[in-house]
PATOR-713815 format. One record per residue (C-alpha): residue in three letters; x, y, z. Coordinates in pm, whole numbers, plus 32768, in hexadecimal, padded with zeros to 4 digits. Example, Ala and Ser with C-alpha at 12.3 -4.5 7.8 and 13.67 -1.06 7.14 Angstrom:
<pts>
ALA84CE7E3E830CSER85577F9682CA
</pts>
This chain:
<pts>
META1CCCCE269BCALAA140CB8D6958SERA224CA646961PROA28CC9BE6816ARGA1C5C883687BLEUA082C94B68B7ALAA0A9CA07676ELEUA0CEC8C066B0ALA9F91C82C6750THR9ECBC9656702GLY9F38C95B6594ILE9ED1C7EF656DLEU9D77C8326608ALA9D3FC959651DALA9D9AC88863ECLEU9CAAC7706453LEU9B8CC8666486ALA9BCBC9076334GLY9BC7C7B56284ALA9A82C74E632CCYS99D8C88E62BEALA9A4CC8606158ALA99CAC6F86149ALA9876C73A61E7PRO9751C76560F5SER96A8C8B660DESER9559C8CB618EGLY94BBC9C6609EASN9413C9A05F48ALA94EDC9915E12ALA9479CAED5DB2ASP94F6CB725F02ARG9654CAE75ED7PRO975CCBB05E1ESER97D0CB125CD6ASP993ECAD95C8CALA99C7CBEF5BB3GLY9A0DCB815A4EVAL995FCA2C5A70SER9822C9E559A8VAL9741C8C85A14VAL969EC7FD58F9ASP956BC723592DALA95E2C5EA5879ALA9485C5525876ALA9405C67457A3ALA9513C65B5699PRO949FC59A5562ILE9578C46F550DALA95B3C3A653D0TYR957CC23153D5ARG952EC10652FAGLY9470BFDA537ATHR936FBECE5331ARG9217BEBE53CETHR90D4BDFF539EVAL8FA4BEDD536BGLU8E36BE835378VAL8CFCBF2952F2GLY8BA5BE8A52F6GLY8C2FBD355351VAL8D28BD34522FTHR8E99BD2A5290VAL8FCDBD7051BFGLN913CBDB35200VAL91D8BEFF51A1ILE9333BF9651AFVAL9334C0FD522EASP9452C1E451CCLYS9421C32A528APRO94FFC45D5269ALA955DC5365393LYS9436C61B5359GLU9303C66A5426GLN922EC6B952F0VAL9243C5C451CEASP919EC56E5088VAL9170C3F6505ELEU91BBC31F4F2FVAL911DC1C44F4AVAL91CEC0D64E5ATYR9184BF7A4DD6HIS9282BE804D4BGLY9269BDB24C0FTHR921DBC3F4BF1VAL9302BB4C4CA8GLY9217BA214CC2ARG9285B99C4E15ASP9225BA434F5BALA937CB9EF4FE8LEU9406BAF54EF9VAL930FBC114F28MET93C8BCC05046GLU9509BCC54F7ASER944ABD4B4E4EALA9399BE504F23ALA94E9BEC84FACARG9580BEDC4E4FTHR9453BF9A4DCALEU946CC08D4EEDASP95D8C0D14E97GLU9586C1004D25PHE9479C2014D6EARG9551C2AD4E75ALA9660C2DA4D6CLEU9565C3924C90LEU9516C4984D97ASP95B9C5EE4D90ARG9534C6544EE7ASP9568C5E4504EASP940CC60F50DFVAL9366C4D7504EMET931DC3A45120ILE930BC2645052VAL922DC14350B6SER927CC00E4FE6VAL916BBF074FE7ALA91CABD964FF3TYR9081BD1B4F65PRO9057BBA04F41GLU9054BAE14DF8GLU9082B96E4E34GLY8F4AB8994E0BARG8E71B9C64DB4LEU8D9EB9FC4C7FPHE8E2FBB244BC8GLY8D94BC684C46ASP8D14BBDF4D90ASN8E35BC834E4BVAL8D9CBDD74E07ARG8D04BDA24F62GLU8E5ABDB25009ALA8EC6BECB4F21GLU8D94BF924F8BALA8DC8BF4850FDALA8F25BFE050F2LEU8EA4C11C504ALEU8D87C1425142TRP8E7BC1145264VAL8F50C22F51DBLYS8E21C31051B2ARG8D7CC2BE52FFALA8E7FC24E53FDALA8FE9C2855392ALA9002C3E85417ALA8F9AC3875578GLU905BC2415581LEU919CC2D354F4GLY918FC427559CVAL9195C4F8545EARG90B7C5F253B0VAL9053C566525EGLY9025C659513FARG8FE2C5CE4FE5VAL8FCAC45C4F93PHE9042C3C64E48LEU9043C2664DBBGLY915BC1CD4CEBGLY9170C0754C52HIS923FBFA64B5FSER91B4BE904A81GLN90B5BDD24B58GLY90E4BEED4C51GLY9082BFDB4B39TYR8F4FBF054AFFLEU8EF2BF254C6FVAL8F1DC09E4C88THR8E53C0CC4B49ARG8D37BFFF4BDALEU8D50C0B44D28ASN8D28C1FC4C6DTHR8BCAC18D4C07MET8B7AC1494D77HIS8C1AC2604E46GLU8C88C3C54E0DVAL8DF0C4234E58ASP8ECFC5414DE5GLY8F62C4894CBCVAL8FACC32E4C31VAL90E7C2BE4B77ALA90DDC1754AB6ASN920CC0E84A02ALA91C2BFDB48FCPRO907BBF7849A7GLY8FF5BE204957PRO8F86BD2148F9LEU8EB4BDF64812ASP8DF7BCDB4765LEU8DEBBB8A4814VAL8D0EBAF74703TYR8E23BB2F4606ARG8F42BAD246ECCYS8EAAB9934775GLY8E29B934461DLEU8F90B932459FGLU8FEAB83D46B4GLU8EC4B75E4664ARG8F36B74844FBGLY909CB6FF4561GLU911DB84744D3GLU919CB8BC4626ALA922AB8004750ALA912BB7A2485BSER910CB88F4983ALA907CB86A4ADFVAL8F97B9944AA1CYS8EE6B8F74977GLY8EF5B79A4A0CARG8E31B8024B40LEU8D31B8C14A70ARG8D01B794498DALA8CD2B6AD4AB9ALA8BCBB7964B48PHE8B10B8044A0EGLY8B6DB72448EDSER8C21B79747B4THR8C0BB8ED4710THR8B2FB85A4600GLN8A43B7C44701ASN8A2BB8F447E6ALA8ACEBA294751GLU8A11BB154837ALA8AB5BA86496FTYR8C07BAE948DDALA8B93BC35484ESER8AFEBCA3499AARG8C58BC904A3ASER8D14BD33491ALEU8D88BE9C493DLEU8CD5BEF247F9ARG8B95BED248C4PHE8C05BFE949B3THR8C1FC11948D1ASP8AF6C1E34954GLY8AADC2A14A93HIS8C10C2FB4AF3ARG8BF4C3D84C27SER8D54C46B4C2DLYS8E48C4F34B2ELEU8F03C3D54A89PHE9063C3C449F8VAL90B0C28C492CVAL920EC23248AFGLN9249C12B47A3GLY938FC0B9470ALEU9367C0754597ALA9462BF56459DASP938BBE954696SER930CBD334650PRO9233BCF4451CILE9111BC8A45FFGLN9118BDD946B6LEU9145BEAA457CARG902EBDF844BESER8F2ABE7B45B6TRP8FD1BFC1461EPRO8F3DC0994503MET8DDEC01A4559PHE8E11C06346C9ARG8E90C1C34688ALA8D78C20F4592ALA8C6FC197468ALEU8CFFC271479EGLU8D13C39E46BAALA8BA6C36D4658CYS8B30C36147C2GLU8A2EC46F480BASP8A1FC44A4984CYS8B94C43749D2ARG8C80C5374A66ALA8DAEC5AF49A0ARG8E7AC4A348F1THR8FE6C4C64880PHE90A7C3C747B2LEU921DC3A3477BGLU9290C2AD4672LEU9407C2684673PRO94A5C1D44537GLY95BAC0D6456ELEU9561C09246D9GLU94CDBF50475FHIS93E3BEEE487AGLY948EBFC14988ALA9494C0FF48B6LEU9433C1EB49D3PHE956AC18D4A9AHIS9663C1A9497BSER9611C2F548D8ALA967DC453493BGLU954EC4D84880ALA9466C3F54947ARG950BC4564A90ALA94DCC5C84A43ALA9371C58F49DEPHE9334C4C54B1AGLY93BBC5DD4BF4ALA92EAC6E04B3FPHE91B2C60A4B66LEU91E0C5F74CE0ARG9216C7704CF6GLU90DEC7CD4C32PRO8FCAC86E4D04
</pts>
């Protein structure tokens, strides 16, 4: 019969050996090792995540900042949005973030990634920033999927005011799956800047820069007309949905019927839909249940 001291030593040695075996790594492949019952192993790297962040993108030597708001989805449609006029480049990121939130609030689905474009304004002749607006769209179409680790389905454009101007112009340059423009403008820079020249409207940086570059509207009307949205009513490559509040500014509403009529008369444009909202002002799209429903339906159309 073993002594109590020998039994104690044997027990301690057995415990140490058992612990060492438990701590040692297995020498076989993972497939050869038994899995723990009731425990599922998830590959965290493969799980799609939601995030929101700012990045600088570049296409063809043109750079622009964008804010990306990605849902926790592997497959997404993309809505590229453009803010309205703020005048100073120090304010464009704030405006881009606000515009992103406004368009996000319109959505009735959770599989849309929004890319809000912080295009520059300060010191530019009106319309020249279509280069940065285009660069952001081309980045989404060509590089966003690989850089962001998503599968991109359909691509839409959305814009408010000057942003609506930009998406309307982009629709004459590139095909996407649909374009939404809220109160796009300026529609007629000859008229608008002429009012300023006659002292009937307060001076603006937009017209001031055009006048410094080209002279007055009476001296060089074509320079103003060539940058007006009324000049971009043909050759629309994608279906277009335009929203206009009928309590908008007199300058906007003076040219709106001409703009709508020109778009309706277009013979080489894709489908065009118009929503006029009585009693609503410049931000009509974001303040109307009818507009929100129409926006959602437009994005769901095949």
